[in-house]
C-alpha positions, -999 to 999 in steps of 0.1 A, spaced: -79 260 -4 -115 271 -4 -132 288 25 -166 277 35 -190 303 48 -210 290 77 -243 307 81 -258 304 116 -292 289 118 -319 314 123 -338 309 156 -372 323 163 -377 335 198 -412 327 210 -412 357 234 -404 380 205 -432 365 184 -457 371 212 -444 407 218 -446 415 180 -480 400 177 -493 419 207 -480 451 191 -495 443 157 -530 436 169 -538 471 183 -518 487 155 -539 468 130 -571 478 148 -561 514 147 -551 512 111 -583 494 102 -604 519 120 -587 547 102 -591 530 68 -628 524 75 -634 560 85 -614 573 56 -632 550 31 -667 560 43 -657 596 42 -644 593 6 -676 576 -5 -701 597 13 -684 630 2 -687 620 -34 -723 608 -31 -738 633 -6 -712 660 -2 -685 668 23 -709 680 49 -727 646 51 -693 628 52 -685 645 85 -710 624 104 -694 608 136 -719 580 135 -706 569 101 -670 571 113 -679 551 144 -695 522 125 -669 521 98 -641 524 124 -655 495 145 -658 472 114 -624 483 101 -608 480 135 -620 444 139 -608 435 105 -574 453 109 -567 436 142 -569 402 124 -555 411 90 -524 431 99 -508 404 121 -515 378 94 -501 399 66 -472 411 88 -460 376 96 -464 363 61 -462 384 30 -451 417 46 -421 404 66 -396 425 47 -417 457 44 -411 486 68 -441 488 92 -448 525 84 -449 519 47 -470 488 52 -495 507 73 -497 538 51 -502 519 18 -527 493 32 -548 520 49 -550 539 16 -556 508 -5 -583 496 19 -601 530 21 -601 534 -17 -611 498 -22 -640 502 2 -652 534 -14 -650 519 -49 -666 487 -37 -697 504 -23 -700 526 -54 -697 499 -80 -708 468 -62 -738 483 -43 -734 467 -9 -699 454 -17 -680 477 5 -664 448 24 -654 431 -8 -639 463 -21 -621 470 12 -606 435 13 -596 437 -24 -580 471 -18 -560 457 11 -551 427 -10 -539 448 -39 -518 469 -15 -502 438 1 -494 422 -32 -478 454 -44 -458 459 -13 -446 422 -14 -435 426 -50 -416 458 -42 -399 441 -12 -390 411 -32 -375 432 -60 -356 453 -34 -342 422 -17 -332 407 -50 -312 438 -58 -295 435 -24 -307 468 -11 -326 456 20 -311 449 54 -307 413 66 -338 393 75 -356 401 107 -350 377 136 -387 372 145 
């Protein structure tokens, strides 16, 4: 006699989706602001020196732009390609990728800091997604999240 395994249907709680989204928006804004400030600091320190990179006005502008983008991009990435990536790792790697991408974009593309930052974010997301997929295939990840 064969035993059949019945897997319960996964249900998405609308309340949990709203709560997670409301948490990801300010987290994404803070991460984007940090990535913007870090990216402009990296670039300016290489071009004009570390003293010029410590300008609060540069940090403010880069932080505002990065914060606005992060508030939109992190929830989108979090609910799509980064579902199975731990939040801390996702934040750390996308912040670093975005900052380095923005610094390289402005250096090599002239006014292409935005293109570079988005490309850096995209590369980080694709890398994290591939690592998560490989880990899940090996059976090392915990079960799927309920959200």
